[in-house]
C-alpha positions as CSV (number, residue, x, y, z in Angstrom):
1,M,76.4,111.2,286.3
2,K,80.0,112.2,287.2
3,N,81.3,110.4,284.2
4,I,78.8,112.1,281.9
5,S,79.7,115.5,283.3
6,F,83.4,114.8,282.9
7,F,83.1,113.8,279.3
8,T,80.8,116.8,278.6
9,V,83.3,119.2,280.0
10,A,86.2,117.5,278.2
11,A,84.3,117.8,274.9
12,I,83.6,121.5,275.5
13,I,87.3,122.1,276.3
14,F,88.4,120.1,273.2
15,L,86.0,122.0,270.9
16,S,87.1,125.3,272.3
17,S,90.8,124.3,271.7
18,C,90.0,123.3,268.1
19,I,88.2,126.6,267.5
20,N,91.2,128.6,268.9
21,S,93.6,126.6,266.7
22,Q,91.6,127.7,263.7
23,Y,92.3,131.3,264.7
24,K,96.0,130.7,265.1
25,K,96.2,128.8,261.8
26,G,94.3,131.7,260.1
27,V,96.7,134.3,261.4
28,K,99.7,132.2,260.3
29,N,98.3,131.6,256.8
30,Y,97.4,135.2,256.5
31,E,100.9,136.4,257.4
32,K,102.4,134.1,254.8
33,M,99.9,135.2,252.2
34,A,98.1,131.9,252.0
35,Y,94.8,133.7,251.8
36,S,92.7,130.8,250.5
37,M,93.6,128.8,253.5
38,A,93.2,131.7,255.9
39,I,89.6,132.2,254.6
40,S,88.8,128.6,255.6
41,N,90.4,129.0,259.0
42,F,88.7,132.3,259.8
43,E,85.3,131.2,258.5
44,K,85.4,128.2,260.8
45,Y,86.5,130.3,263.7
46,L,84.0,133.1,263.2
47,S,81.1,130.7,262.9
48,K,81.4,129.5,266.5
49,K,81.9,132.4,268.9
50,D,82.3,136.1,269.5
51,V,85.9,136.6,268.3
52,P,88.7,139.2,268.2
53,F,88.1,142.1,265.8
54,D,91.4,141.4,263.9
55,A,90.1,138.0,262.7
56,K,87.1,139.7,261.0
57,V,89.5,142.3,259.4
58,K,91.8,139.6,258.2
59,L,88.9,137.6,256.7
60,A,87.6,140.6,254.9
61,N,91.1,141.4,253.5
62,S,91.6,137.7,252.5
63,Y,88.5,137.7,250.4
64,R,89.6,141.1,248.9
65,L,93.0,139.7,248.0
66,V,91.7,136.6,246.3
67,S,89.3,138.9,244.3
68,D,86.1,137.5,245.9
69,D,84.5,141.0,246.0
70,I,81.1,139.9,247.1
71,N,82.3,138.2,250.3
72,A,84.9,140.9,250.8
73,E,82.2,143.6,250.7
74,R,79.9,141.5,253.0
75,W,82.6,141.3,255.7
76,Y,83.7,144.8,255.3
77,S,80.1,146.0,255.9
78,K,80.2,144.2,259.3
79,I,83.4,145.9,260.5
80,I,83.7,149.3,258.8
81,D,81.8,151.3,261.4
82,S,83.9,149.9,264.3
83,P,86.0,152.4,266.3
84,E,88.8,149.9,266.0
85,I,89.0,150.1,262.2
86,E,92.1,151.6,260.6
87,A,91.8,154.3,258.0
88,I,93.2,152.2,255.1
89,E,90.1,149.9,255.4
90,Y,87.9,152.9,254.4
91,F,89.9,153.1,251.2
92,H,89.7,149.3,250.6
93,Y,85.9,149.4,251.2
94,G,85.5,152.3,248.8
95,K,87.2,150.4,246.1
96,L,85.0,147.4,246.7
97,L,81.9,149.6,246.4
98,M,83.2,151.1,243.2
99,S,83.6,147.5,241.9
100,A,80.0,146.9,242.7
101,E,79.0,150.1,240.9
102,K,77.9,151.6,244.2
103,Y,79.5,154.9,243.4
104,E,77.6,157.2,245.8
105,D,78.4,154.9,248.8
106,A,82.1,154.7,247.6
107,K,82.3,158.5,247.6
108,F,81.3,158.6,251.3
109,W,84.1,156.2,252.3
110,F,86.8,157.9,250.1
111,E,85.8,161.2,251.7
112,K,86.1,159.7,255.1
113,Y,89.5,158.2,254.3
114,L,90.8,161.5,253.0
115,Q,89.8,163.1,256.2
116,K,92.2,160.8,258.0
117,V,94.8,160.6,255.2
118,P,94.7,163.9,253.2
119,D,96.6,164.4,250.0
120,D,96.4,160.7,249.0
121,F,96.6,161.0,245.2
122,V,95.0,157.7,244.4
123,A,92.0,158.3,246.8
124,E,91.5,161.8,245.4
125,M,91.5,160.4,241.8
126,L,89.0,157.7,242.7
127,L,86.7,160.2,244.5
128,V,86.8,162.4,241.3
129,S,86.0,159.3,239.3
130,C,82.9,158.5,241.4
131,Q,81.7,162.1,241.0
132,S,82.0,161.9,237.2
133,I,81.1,158.3,236.5
134,K,78.6,159.2,233.8
135,S,81.4,160.7,231.6
136,F,82.9,157.2,231.0
137,K,79.7,156.1,229.2
138,E,79.1,159.1,227.0
139,D,80.3,157.3,223.8
140,T,79.9,153.5,224.0
141,T,80.1,152.7,220.3
142,L,83.9,152.4,219.9
143,F,84.2,148.8,221.2
144,T,82.0,145.7,221.1
145,V,83.1,143.2,223.8
146,K,82.3,139.5,223.7
147,K,83.4,136.8,226.2
148,V,85.9,134.2,225.1
149,E,85.1,130.8,226.4
150,I,88.4,128.9,227.3
151,P,87.6,125.4,228.5
152,E,89.3,123.8,231.5
153,I,91.0,127.0,232.6
154,A,89.9,128.6,235.9
155,T,91.7,131.9,235.3
156,A,92.8,133.2,231.9
157,F,94.6,136.5,231.3
158,G,97.6,138.1,229.7
159,Q,96.7,136.7,226.3
160,V,98.9,137.3,223.3
161,P,98.0,136.4,219.7
162,Y,100.4,133.8,218.5
163,G,100.3,131.8,215.2
164,N,96.7,130.8,214.6
165,G,95.7,131.2,218.2
166,L,96.5,132.6,221.6
167,I,99.1,132.1,224.3
168,L,97.7,133.0,227.6
169,T,98.5,132.8,231.3
170,G,96.2,130.5,233.2
171,D,95.5,128.3,236.2
172,K,93.3,125.4,236.9
173,I,91.2,124.0,239.8
174,I,93.2,121.0,241.1
175,F,92.8,118.7,244.1
176,N,96.5,118.0,244.9
177,K,97.2,120.4,247.8
178,S,100.9,120.1,247.4
179,A,100.7,121.6,243.9
180,T,98.4,124.5,244.7
181,A,99.3,128.2,245.0
182,E,98.5,129.1,248.6
183,W,97.3,132.6,247.7
184,T,94.5,131.3,245.4
185,G,94.1,127.6,246.3
186,R,94.3,126.7,242.6
187,S,97.2,125.5,240.5
188,Y,100.2,127.8,239.8
189,L,100.0,129.9,236.7
190,D,101.5,128.5,233.5
191,L,101.7,129.5,229.9
192,Y,99.2,127.8,227.6
193,F,98.4,127.8,223.9
194,T,94.9,127.5,222.5
195,Q,93.2,128.0,219.1
196,K,89.8,127.6,217.5
197,D,88.5,124.4,216.0
198,N,86.6,124.1,212.7
199,N,83.4,125.2,214.4
200,G,85.0,128.4,215.7
201,K,85.2,127.2,219.3
202,W,88.3,127.5,221.4
203,I,89.9,124.1,222.2
204,S,91.3,123.0,225.5
205,P,94.6,124.8,226.0
206,S,97.8,122.8,225.9
207,I,100.8,123.8,228.2
208,L,103.8,125.1,226.3
209,K,106.5,122.5,225.8
210,G,110.0,122.7,227.1
211,N,111.4,124.1,230.3
212,I,109.5,127.4,230.2
213,N,106.9,126.3,232.7
214,G,108.3,125.4,236.1
215,Q,107.1,124.5,239.6
216,Y,105.7,127.9,240.4
217,H,104.2,130.9,238.5
218,E,104.9,131.7,234.9
219,G,103.3,134.4,232.8
220,P,102.5,136.9,231.3
221,A,104.7,136.8,228.2
222,C,105.4,138.5,224.9
223,F,107.2,137.4,221.7
224,N,109.5,138.7,219.0
225,K,108.1,139.3,215.5
226,K,109.4,135.9,214.3
227,G,107.8,134.1,217.2
228,D,110.9,132.1,218.2
229,V,111.9,134.2,221.3
230,V,109.7,134.7,224.3
231,Y,110.1,137.1,227.3
232,F,108.1,136.0,230.3
233,T,107.4,136.6,233.9
234,R,108.4,133.9,236.5
235,S,108.4,133.5,240.3
236,N,111.9,133.9,241.6
237,Y,112.9,130.5,242.6
238,L,116.2,128.7,243.1
239,K,117.6,125.7,241.2
240,K,116.5,123.5,244.0
241,K,112.9,124.5,243.3
242,K,112.6,126.6,246.4
243,L,111.1,130.0,246.3
244,A,113.7,132.7,246.9
245,K,112.8,135.4,249.5
246,N,114.0,139.0,249.8
247,L,115.0,140.7,253.0
248,E,111.2,141.2,253.8
249,N,110.5,137.5,253.3
250,E,108.7,138.1,250.1
251,N,109.0,136.2,246.9
252,N,109.4,138.5,243.9
253,L,108.9,138.1,240.1
254,K,111.6,138.2,237.5
255,L,111.8,138.5,233.7
256,F,113.3,135.7,231.6
257,R,114.0,134.9,228.0
258,A,113.6,131.6,226.2
259,E,114.1,130.4,222.6
260,L,112.0,128.0,220.5
261,V,114.0,125.0,219.4
262,G,111.9,122.6,217.4
263,D,108.6,122.7,219.2
264,K,110.1,123.2,222.7
265,W,110.9,126.4,224.6
266,T,114.4,126.1,226.0
267,N,117.7,128.1,226.7
268,V,116.0,130.0,229.5
269,T,118.1,133.0,230.7
270,E,117.4,135.8,233.2
271,L,117.3,139.4,232.1
272,P,119.8,141.8,233.8
273,V,117.0,144.2,234.9
274,N,116.0,141.8,237.7
275,S,116.8,141.8,241.4
276,D,116.1,139.5,244.3
277,E,114.9,142.6,246.3
278,Y,112.1,143.7,243.9
279,S,109.8,142.4,241.2
280,C,109.9,142.8,237.4
281,G,107.2,141.4,235.1
282,H,104.5,142.0,232.5
283,P,106.9,142.4,229.5
284,S,105.9,144.0,226.2
285,L,108.3,144.1,223.2
286,A,108.3,146.9,220.7
287,S,108.2,146.1,217.0
288,D,111.9,146.7,216.7
289,D,112.5,143.7,219.0
290,K,115.0,145.8,220.9
291,T,112.9,147.8,223.3
292,I,111.1,146.1,226.2
293,Y,108.5,147.6,228.5
294,F,107.8,146.0,231.9
295,I,106.6,146.8,235.4
296,S,108.5,146.9,238.6
297,D,108.3,148.0,242.2
298,M,112.0,148.8,242.3
299,P,113.2,151.7,244.5
300,G,112.8,155.2,243.1
301,G,109.4,154.7,241.5
302,S,106.3,156.8,241.9
303,G,104.2,154.3,243.8
304,G,103.2,150.6,243.9
305,T,104.3,149.3,240.5
306,D,105.6,151.6,237.7
307,I,106.3,151.0,234.1
308,Y,109.9,151.0,232.8
309,R,111.7,150.3,229.6
310,S,115.1,149.0,228.6
311,K,116.8,148.9,225.2
312,Y,119.0,146.2,223.7
313,D,122.1,147.4,221.8
314,G,123.0,144.0,220.4
315,S,124.9,142.7,223.4
316,N,123.4,144.4,226.5
317,W,120.2,145.7,227.9
318,S,120.3,149.3,229.1
319,K,119.6,150.4,232.7
320,P,115.7,150.5,233.2
321,E,114.2,153.9,232.5
322,N,111.1,155.0,234.4
323,L,108.4,156.3,232.0
324,G,107.8,159.3,234.3
325,T,104.8,160.8,236.0
326,E,102.8,161.3,232.8
327,V,102.2,157.6,232.9
328,N,103.1,156.4,236.4
329,T,101.3,157.4,239.6
330,S,101.4,156.6,243.3
331,G,99.1,153.8,242.5
332,N,99.8,150.7,240.4
333,E,100.5,150.8,236.6
334,M,100.5,147.4,235.0
335,F,100.4,145.4,231.8
336,P,102.1,147.7,229.3
337,Y,101.5,147.1,225.7
338,I,103.2,148.9,222.8
339,H,101.3,148.6,219.5
340,V,103.0,148.4,216.1
341,D,101.8,152.0,215.4
342,G,103.5,153.3,218.5
343,T,100.3,153.7,220.6
344,F,101.1,152.8,224.2
345,Y,98.4,151.0,226.3
346,F,98.6,150.1,230.0
347,S,96.3,149.6,233.0
348,S,96.2,151.6,236.1
349,D,94.2,151.8,239.3
350,A,95.0,155.4,240.0
351,H,94.4,157.5,236.9
352,K,90.7,158.6,236.7
353,N,88.8,155.4,236.2
354,M,85.7,153.4,236.6
355,G,87.0,151.1,239.4
356,G,89.8,148.6,239.8
357,L,92.2,148.6,236.9
358,D,91.2,150.4,233.7
359,V,93.0,150.5,230.3
360,F,94.5,153.8,229.2
361,M,96.4,154.9,226.1
362,T,99.0,157.5,225.3
363,Y,101.6,158.5,222.7
364,H,105.2,159.6,222.8
365,D,105.7,162.7,220.7
366,G,109.5,162.4,220.7
367,R,109.9,164.4,223.8
368,K,107.4,163.2,226.3
369,W,104.4,161.0,226.9
370,L,101.1,162.8,226.1
371,Q,98.1,163.1,228.4
372,V,96.7,159.6,229.1
373,E,93.2,158.8,228.0
374,N,90.8,156.3,229.5
375,L,89.4,153.9,226.9
376,N,86.0,154.1,228.7
377,Y,83.0,151.8,228.7
378,P,82.4,149.0,227.6
379,L,86.1,148.2,227.3
380,N,86.5,149.4,230.9
381,T,84.1,148.5,233.7
382,S,83.9,148.8,237.4
383,K,86.0,145.6,237.7
384,D,89.7,145.1,236.8
385,D,90.3,145.5,233.1
386,F,93.9,144.8,231.9
387,A,96.3,143.1,229.5
388,F,94.8,144.8,226.4
389,V,96.2,143.8,223.0
390,L,95.1,144.9,219.6
391,S,95.5,143.6,216.1
392,E,97.8,145.4,213.7
393,D,94.8,146.8,211.7
394,D,93.1,147.9,215.0
395,N,89.9,146.0,214.2
396,K,90.0,143.5,217.0
397,G,91.9,142.6,220.1
398,Y,91.7,140.9,223.5
399,I,91.3,142.2,227.1
400,S,91.3,140.5,230.5
């Protein structure tokens, strides 16, 4: 009986130790932004015992950051009324409720957040959006949206018409842990090409040849008119294939240029707008092949990520120019796209919108950017809508 008792106690202690190690691993993975692994750790930990409140918050945030809105909302609903909750979580929960089209509930949490953090422009805009959501659906005849079925790709976005098909940014579900992105648990993003077969179905994408795709993330991208020069986004990593970190231990994105030689993309060079201390990405090249629009969180901007442009004079790129407060807000502006007719499209989570990122348009009248317009439903939804591109005749396009 003594032996049985001893082994029973030992098993309990061992099990408790294992559970606590899941918490420690979860915190470590969360802090290094390995959210897919943090979710696994915290789920195992929370299933066994009454646990510290911060584990529940970190789990809710991990689901939010990998875009699993259903589980994020589920966990937020369990913690949101706690006296320990921080005000920013009211804001996050409100955005999740907007994504689920629960606009009345979202209004309540934005109002509660604004009581704690008054004058937050983004929250104010989202509250106004919730109050006037019907206006986004007044005219739904401008666009017809159909899903594009891309085989073998888990995530597809940032698509650009190229030749007879599309070049897109995508990742895949893989089972080699050493080759997975810790944030998502899937492969790193690469640039792929796909086109339709004789039956009108999209074929399995092929990865772009050459040294454009590396060990970490690549994409989104844009191309010159001739199609032999690409500007693309890439994780900032060193020649030794190690991710470079800034002073805050974050890995940033940079813009690169490559040339098509034969059927391979080569001669990869870095654009001078980059820095190790902030990110640059999401390029869009104007029809003159000399003006590039991109996003960055460089110092001096309006908020999270702003849209900038730089011009090429034949030998050098100009100092990045912020597009100003007509376009940029204290939120995040992303995925700029300049159409051949001069119309400027971009996505934002802070202008008046339906939830998440919506697509907006504006024009430059020679002096300033005009009032931005939401492209409304069904192009925009309560989810993230971004990376909008349009054919030259305006008759069809693509959106992520």
